[in-house]
N, C-alpha and C positions, 0 to 999 in steps of 0.2 A: 522266044529270043529275048534275050536281054539287051537292053538300051542304055546307054550311058547318059547320066542327067545332064540337060543342056545347061549352057552358060548362065542363061536368063533365069533358070529356076533357082541356080546356085545363088544368083545375087538377089533374088526375092527373099530367099530364107535369110541371109546375111541382114538385109534391112529390117525384116520383122524381128530378129534376135537383137538388133541395135535398139529398136524401138521398145522392145521389153526392156532392156538393159537401162534406157533412159527412163522408163516408167518407174522401174525399182528405185533408181537413183533418186528420182524425183520424189517419190513416196517417203523414201528415208530422210531426205532433206526437209519435206515438210514436217515429217515426225519430229525430227530433231529441232526444228524451230518450233514446234508445237511444245516440245517437252523444255525447251529453254525458256520461252515465253512462261509456261507454269512455274518453272522453277524461280523465275523472277517474281511472278506474283506471291508464291509460298514465301518467298524470301522477304519481301515486301511486307507481307501480312505477319510474319514473325517479327520483323522489327516494328512494326507498329504496336503489335502484342507485347513485346517486351517494354517499348516505350509507354504505352498505356499503363501497364501494372506499376512500373517504377515511377510513374508520377503519380499514381493513386497512393501508392506507399509514402511518396514524398508528402502528399496532401494529408494523410493520417498523421504522420510525424509533424507537421507543420501544427495540426490542430492540438496534438498532445502538448507541443511547447507552450502554446497558449494558455492551456489548462494549468500547466505546471508554473507558469508565470502569474497566476493569479484570477485568471478569468471566473466568473462566477455566475453568469447568465449565458442563455443561449447564443451562440454566434455563428457565422458563416463566413467563409473565405474562399478565394478563387486567385489562380495564378497561371503562368506557363513555363514549361522546362523544355527544352530542345523542340521548340515548336508544337509541343502538346500542352492542351489545355486541361486544367483540373479545377475541381471545386470540392468543397466540403461542408458539412453543417455538424455541429457538436452541440449536446445539450445534456444538462445535469439529469441524472435519473434517480438520485439519491444524495445523502450528505456526503458520501465519499465515492461515488461513482457517475461516470459520464458514457455516453454513446455517442461515437463518431461515426460517419458515413461519408465516403469520399468516391468522386468518380473522375476519370480522366479519358480524353478521347485523342488518338492520334490516327490520322487517315480515316479509314471507315471502322477502326476498332475501338470499342468503349469497354472499360473494365470498370467494376466497382468494389470496393473493400468496405468491411465494417470491422469495427473495434470496440472494445471497451477499455476505459481508463478508470483504474480503481485506487485506493491507498487504503492503509491499515492504521488506523488512529493510533497515536502512541498510547493514549488511554483506553484502549479497547476492552483491557480486561479490569473486571472488578477486582481481582487479586492476581497479581504476577510476582514472583521471586527469582532473583538470579541465581540463587543458590539453594534453598530449601524451604518447604513447608511441612510442617508437623502438627498433626491435629489428633487429640486424644479425646475421643468420645465428647465432643463439643455439643453443648446443649444448644447453642445459637444456631443460625441458619446462614450460610455462604452461598450466595446464588451468583448467575451469571457466567462469565467466562473468566475460568482460574488455570493459570499455567506457570510453568516454571523450566528454567535453563539446566536444573539440577534434580534433587531428589524430593519426591513427595512420601511421608510416613503417615499413613491414615488408619486410625482406630475408630469404629463407629462410622457414621453417616459420611460419605465423601463430599467435599464441597465443589460447589459449582454443578452445572449441567453435565459436564465431562470435564476429564481432568487432561490438560494438554501438555505434553512432554516434549521438549524440544532436544533433539539429538545434537551432538553424540551423547550428552551425559544425562539426558533426562529419562527418570527411572520412577517407579512407584511401587509401593507395597501397600495394599488394603483399598486400592481405588477401585470404584465401581464401574467407570466408563473411561478408561485411560485411552488416549489417543496419541500417536507417535508423529511428530512433525519434524521437517528438515531444520536444521537450526546450525549452531544456536541463535535465539531472536535476539536481534541487536537491541540493546537498551543504553540509551546515550546518557554520560554521566551529566550531573548537574553542572551547569556554567552560569555563572554569575551574569546578571543582565548589563546591558551597556546603555547609556543614555541617562535619562532622568530618573533617578530614584529617591525613596524616603529612607531617612536615618531611623535605624532599630531605636527603640527606646531605651534610655541609658541604663536601666536595669535589666532589660530584656524581657519585660512583662508585657504581654497583651492582655488588657483587663479591662471590662466594661465596653463602652463605645468606642469603637476603633473607626478613623476614617480612611477608607481604602483609596480614596482619590482617584476612584473609576480605573484602578488597575495599576497605578504607579506603585512599583514593588517596594518593598521593605528590604533592606539588605542588613543581615546581624552579622557581624565578625567576632573575631576572638577579644574584642574589647569587652564583650559582656560574657559573664560565667556561663550563662544558660539562657536560653530562650524558653519561656514559660507562657503557656496559655491557661488564664485562671478563670475559674468560674464561668458564668454565661456571657459570651462575647455578643455584642450588638455591631454590627457592620454597617456603616453608613457609606453611602457611594462605593457599593461593591463594583468589582470583587476586591478582596482583601488578599494580595499576593505577598508571600513572605518568602525570602531567601535565606537559607542560614549555611554559614562557611563551615569548613571541615573543623572538627575536635572542639566544635560548640555542642554543648547538650542541649536536647529537645525534651521539654515536659509538658504533656497534654493531659495528666492525671486529672479526672473529675472535670475537665473542660465541656463546655455545651456550646457547639457553634451550628447555628441554623440561620445561614444568611439567606437576605432575598435573592430569588433566582436559583435556590436550591445548590447543588454542588459547586455548579461554576463560580458560585460566590466566594468560595475560600479555596486557595491553592497555596499549598505549602511545598516547597523544593528544598530538600535538605542533602548538602554535598557531604562527602568524605573523601578521605585520601586513598587512592587506588591501591596502594601497597601498605598503608597504615593499619594498625589495629581495629578490628572490627566494632564500629561505634553502634549505639542503640539509640532507640525512641522509647519513651515510656509514656504509656497511654492507657493506663488502667482506669475504668470507671468513666471514660470519656463518651460523648455522644457527638458525632462529627457529620454534617453535612459537607462535603469537602474532598479536594483532591490532594492526596499525600503522595509525591514521588521522590524517593529516597532510595535509589537501588544499591546504594551503599552501605545501608544501616539495617540493624536486626531491630525485630520487635517481639516481645513477649508479653501477652497479656492474657488475663482470663475473664475480663468484663471491659468489653468494648463493642460500641455500635457506629458503623460507618455507612453511610449513603454516598456512593460516589467512586473512588478508584484508589487503590493501595499498589504501589510498586515499592518491593523492598529487597534487600538482600536475603532475608529470611524472616520467616513468621513462625513462631511457637504458641501453641494455645495448649496449655496444659490439661490435665484430666479433668473433665467435668467444668471446663470453662464455659462462659456464655459470651461468644463471639459472634456478631451479626455483621455481616458484609453485603451490600447490594449495589446495584448500579444505578446510574442516573444519567438520563439523556442529555442533559445540560452542559455535558463536558465531552460529548462525543466530537465536538468541532473545535475546540480549544486549540490544540496543537495537533498538526497531523504528519504521519510519515510520508514518505517518498511516494510519489506517482508512479504508477508502472501500466504499461500497454499489455493488455491480455486479450486472447480472443480475437486474432487478427484473422479474417478469412473473406473469401470472395463471395459476393451475392450478385444476384441478377441486377442488371442495369434498368434504369427507369427510362432510357432512351431508346 
């Protein structure tokens, strides 16, 4: 016989159901609160992460600025940004390279970065031509870095360890080890010095003993018909630095320059008009330890020996010439290009 549920049994079932609903709601609330707290923690960690990375990058850039301003020895630094502490250490690893390490801490997050700071010396090349290099079975030897923004035409042994051709116009016929590089390579025009200078000799001739006054530059203008380096030069108080204005001829035929301190002891800067006719330098039979920077001038010689660096518009060595050009470490830091930051990357923190 079937019986109808009693009222008390119905009420007990309702209470149990209500309790189950309350438990479910409570569990959902606890889960939501836990999720909210987790999201808050994750958000805080993300914020600390971003602040630590940004402050470490700031520290690297601060060190970079000090290097660019002329620091020469190892140095350290520290600071704060948005309540985030950072520190860095920078040290030279070569004439033209530095290592930088930076750390920053925000909350419980610490991040570290390392980077290299480097620069390309203006006189990094044994031989560089802005327009062309032509070598026809040279009997001499050209070593070191050789490059151009223009064209190389080589017959016989190639100059340099490799031939560096800067795009978009760098090309070579006859090169043994051509390498193309993004370019063109920037070659600054010669700018006359400001400040204290020496007056060029009245006849434009440098001969015998010449006082370099420890680098106080001579400036030779159009009042002299030509600047001539004659015979064997003895340089006292080197370096001997000479600037030559546009439209002034330069003659080094037969000159012998072997200054104390090697190539850094003789520096010749020859200007030219950007849109004027191509001017030349005459240097047949010369033996020079020094630096010649004349990016707008051409040079043709079948008998020349240079230890140092040549920067020219063009170099032409005729058939069976005897031209030897080699580098010298003494000029590596004379004047340098722009510092640049490279190889920025995350590294493990020391904390």
